[in-house]
N, C-alpha and C positions, 0 to 999 in steps of 0.2 A: 439115453442113452447120446452123447454127446456124439460130434463127428465123426472124433477119432476112434472114438467105441465103435460106432458102427462100421466106419472103414476096417475097421482091424476085426471085427466079424463076420462080416459079408467075404473076406479074405478066407474064411473058412470052408464055404459054399465050393462043392464040385460039379464042372456041368461038361457035358460030352457035346460033340460037335463038330460039324467040317469047318465053322469059322469062331463060335466061343467054347474055347477048349478049355481056357481057366478063368476063374472071375478075381483070383486077388489082388488088393491093391494095399495090404497091410504091408507090403515089403516097401511100398514106395512110401508107405506114411510113419517107419520106424526110424529116428536118432539116430545117427551118425554113434558106431562103438568110436570111444576116445582114441582106443590103442590102433582104430582103423584108420581116422584123420581127424584131424588137428582142426579141419572149419567147425566153427558152431553155425557159420550163419551161412547161408547161399547168396555170392555176392556173382548178381543182375545186369545182364546187357542188355536194352530193351529197343529192338530198332521200332522202328514205325508209330510213338508217341501220338497218332490220330484217336479216333472215337473209341476202338475196339481197345488200343494201345493202353487208354486212360482209364479205360474201365480195369486192367491188370493192374495199371502202377496202384490205383483206390487200395485195391486189395493186398497188393503186397504192402502197401501200410497197413493195413490189419495184421501180418504174418510177424510174428516175433523174431522167426528165424530167418528174415528175409532183409539184403540189402543192396538196393538199388543204387549198383556206383557209376554206371553207363549207358546214355541215350546217344539215337543217333536219329535221323531226319531231313532229309532235303529241305521241305517245306519249313520256312522257319518258326511259322506262327505254331503249330503243332512240337516241336524242338521249344519255344519258349513254355505250351504248356506244361508240357511232363519236365520241365526244369521249375518252372514253379511248386510242383510237386515231389521234385525231389530236389533240392536247391545244391546239394553236395554231389552231384554224378557229375561226373565229364562232358563235354556235349562234343559229337560228332557229326558231321554231314559227308564219309565215307564209311558204309558198315566195314568195308575189309579193315578201316583200321579202328573200330571198336573189337573185331576177330584178333586184333592184333594185341589188344590190351590181357595183360597179363594177370590183372586183379579181377577179369571175369571168369565166373565158373559157366556160367549158365546165362544163355540167350533165347529170351523170347523175339519170335519174329511175326510183327502183327503188320505186315505189308500187305499190296494187293498181290490176290492170288498170282498172278504171271512171275513174281519175284522171290515166293516161295520155293523153288526149286534151286534155284543159283543160290542163293543166300541158303538155306541148310545145308544143303552142298557142302559151300564152304565153312561153313560154324562148325561140323562134323570134320572139317579136313581140319579145323584150328584147334581140335582137340575142345571145343567144348557140350556141354550138355545143351540140348534145345528142346523148347515148344516152340513149333509152330501153329499159327494160327491154320484152323479148315476154313476150305478144304485144301486135304497132301498141297498138292499141284494143278496144272493146266491140264494134264493131260495123264494117259493109264500107263503110257509108258516113264514118267519124270517119276512119277506116285510107285511104281516099281522099283526104281533104281534108287530112291529113297530110302524105302522100306530095307529093301538089300540094304543099305548103306550103313543103316540104322543099325540092323544084328551085326555088322562088323566091326563097327569102328571102336566099341568098345566103352559107349557114351552114352546115358541117357536122352530117348529119343521120344516124342509126346506129342500128338498131333491135338487142338485146341477143343477138341470133340466135351464141352464141360458133363452134356450127360452122362458118359462114363463113370462119374464120378459125384452124381445126383444120389444119392442116400435115397429119395421116393423111387427114383427110378430102379435105383439097383434092389430094393425090396417088393418092387413091384415085378421085377423079371426074375429074382428067387420065386416068386409064387405061382407066375407063371408056368415058369421051365421045370417046378415040381407038383407039373398038372391041376395045383389047387382050384384051375377055372375050369377046368376041362381040356379038350384040345385046341391050337388056336385054328380060325376059321377065316379069319381078316384080319389085315393091319391098315389103318387107316390113319394119313395126314394130311392136315393142310393147312395153308399161309395165307393169309387175307389181309390185305393192308391197302389202304384208301389216300394215295401220295404217291407223287413221282419218282421218286427214290433219288432226286436229285438234291446236293447240297448245294450252300452260295458260293459260288467265286471271286475272288478280289477282284480280276480280270480275264479275257477271254482265254489265253495263253495257260492258264491254270485248270480248263477246262477238263480234259484228261488225267490232269493230275487228282484232282480229287472227285472228277465223275467216274472213277476209271469201271466203276461198275457196270455201267452203261454201253460200252465198246468191247467187242468181241477178242481186241487183241490183249487185253490186259482180265476180262474175265468172262465165265460161262454164264450172269447172270443167275435168277433164280435157284437153278438146279445146285451151283456151288456156292450160291452163299444162302439158301435156306433150307432148300433138301436136303446134304448134307448132315443139317443136323438133325435130318430125323428118320431118314433111310436106314441109320444103323436098329431103329427100333424092328424093324423085319425078321433082322439075323438075331435081336437079342430074343425074340420070341420062340422063334423057331431053331434058333441052332444050326442052321443051312444056310443056303443063298442063294438066290433068286436065280433060276436059267435063262431067265428070256425078258425082255421090257419091252415097254410101245406106248405110242402116247401120243400129244398132238402139242403145238406150243405158236405160240403169233403173238405180233403184236396191234392189239387191238380198241387201243384208244390212246399211249400214249405216245403220239407218231410224233416226235421232237427232234427225229434224226438219232435217238439211240438207234445201238444195235443188236440188242439182245431183247429174248419174249417178256412181254409184260404178262402174260397169261400162259401158265403151264398143267399140265394133267397127263400124269403119268402112269402105266399100270407094271408093277413087275410081278413075275410068277413065280411060286418056290415049286421044285419037282412033286410037292404032293397035291399041288393045283391050287395052296393057298393064293391069293394074291394081295399085293401090299399096294395102295396107293397112296401119290402123293400128289395134292392141287395147290395151284397157288395162281391169285388173281391180285393187280395190285391199284384196281379200279372200285374196288367196294372193300369193306373191313367188318361187315356184321358179325361172320363166323370168328374173327377174329385168329387163333393159332389153335390146335388143337390134334393130338396124337393120341389115337385107341389102338387097342390088341383087345378084339373080338375075340370070348374064346365061345364054348358050347354054355356053359355055364353063367357066366359074364362076361362083364366088359371093362376093361381096366383105361382109366383115363389117367394116363400118363404126367404131364404136367401138374394136374389139381390133385396126382395121388388120392386119387379115390376108385371105390373099386364097386360095380353096379352090376349085382349078381340080377339074372334073369328072369328067379322068383322072388321078389322081395318078401319081407316080413309082412305077416296079413295083418292088415286095418281094422278096426273094432267094424262091426254091420255099421254102425249110423255112420262113419265115420267115411266109409267108403262108397256109400247113399248120396252123402253129399258132395263128393268127389265127383261120383257120377252124374250129378244134377248137373254142378259146375262147368263141369265139361260137354254136357251136351246132350249126354248118352243117349237118352231116350229119347231123341230127336233124329238118333240115328237112320240110314237108312235100311239097316241090319233088321229093326223090331216092327219096319212095317213088309217083312217077309221077302224081302232081296236075300240074294246069296251071299253076297259080296258088300263085307263093309271095311271102311277105308283102316288101316294099321294105325297106331296112334305110340307114341314112347311113352314108359314108363315113370309117370311124374313119383320118382324120387332119388334123395340129398345123397344118397348111396354113402358106402364104409371108406374112412378115412384109412389106407392103407397106412401112413405113418405121419400120424399130427404132430410130431416132434420136427420134422424136416419143414425147412426153408429155404430159398435162395433158388437158384438152378445149377449148383454145381461147381461157380467159375470158383468161387474161392476155397471149395475144396480141393478143384484141378490147381489152382495156383500153389496153394499149401503142398500138395503131393509133390509138384516139380521140385519146389523148395528143399523138400526134404530128400528127396532123390539128388541132385546136386549135391548132398553134403554125404549121403550115401554112400552116391553111385549103384543105388541097385534101380534098374529097370522096374517102373510098374508093371507086373505080368497080364499080357492079354490086351491092353489098351489099345495098341501100335495097332495088332492084327484088327481088330475093330474099329479102331478111326481110318484104317487101310481100307476096309473092303465097304465103309462110307464114303469116304473120298470115291472111288473108282465106281461103285452105284452112280453117283450123283453125276459125272462123266460121261457114263456109258449109255442114262437117261438124257443128257443134255444131245448125245450121237444119236441118241432113238426121234429124238424131236426132230435135228437139221437133217438127218435122213430121210425120214418119214418111211421108217420101217421098222420092224421087228428085230431086235435084236439080240444074239445070245452072249450069254457070259463068258466072255472070250477062255479056254484053259490057260492060255498065258501067264493071266493074271493071278491067278490062284496060285495061295501060300499056303504052307506048311504053319 
């Protein structure tokens, strides 16, 4: 099954829950009817052709019904890189001029977090379809205002949560929500790196322009830059919202003048008692990135698209014996008469959930946005999911800053 067929198929799934009321993406991927709209290509303007923006431009080069007609950046090197990918695009240094361009149908906003809100609100007011990078905005109030404006503006609005468009994630979600692996008992997310998160600058005056992620006035650090990718997993798994969050964060290694934490550990608790964790350290990369939904009957490894049953297929007797000898089971203290033995993880390769799926959903997301720019149809369900992912990341950061257990504010629940 190819990507387009998969997205059409997954659109037929029904799901209930306070946060995940609908899953269909088929409408977003359907070509516009000729009698409804004459456009055959989505004419795209991109604001912020930096590292993430250039990734989007690379994906747009692969999409037949995409045409990049305008680029905007106040940093000339980034603007030149974008123009090298799309030499025919018009260049702007003021995003408002790009928004006034009548040839632009849809706008991609790939700028620092603190600019998402003003740029997205201006883009909607200008009558443009919008794809805004995650997290949605810097504050929860801004997120809510953006969400409500998106519902009323009559244009397509997507937040760049590419996992919402990743076939293997959505297939795993279908199986979890159908109860195929038993009830959800825990959701585990982590993201470990070993780097200072800095980018080279040509001179000191560019420090905050380029390394904006390190400063509180522009960024909320690991929570809005990394956690926002993963916190939707608990909503995926349970169909509910957590009602409280607690955690701890600090700067323990990169004491270089940054203002955001270089390590965080956060726990979100759902109404039924299930916990979802997010942990990130950027001074050790051994465990890398992981996202797992733990169910009573097995574990879903989301990024790798694999399922690990609690009771894996039985090995032959000789293979089991050799494996136990290899692991040193017979020297285990349990065989010497003690009442306790250490738990060990199952050594199994798991079961592939969707062998044909590849990538992380970024290409599918961009294709869906281009299709939606032509059809004018909002992908169902994805705005709400992305909104809550952003709200949870900001609420988690507030819990870290205040060093308190915070409850989910009713003000930010949306229908």
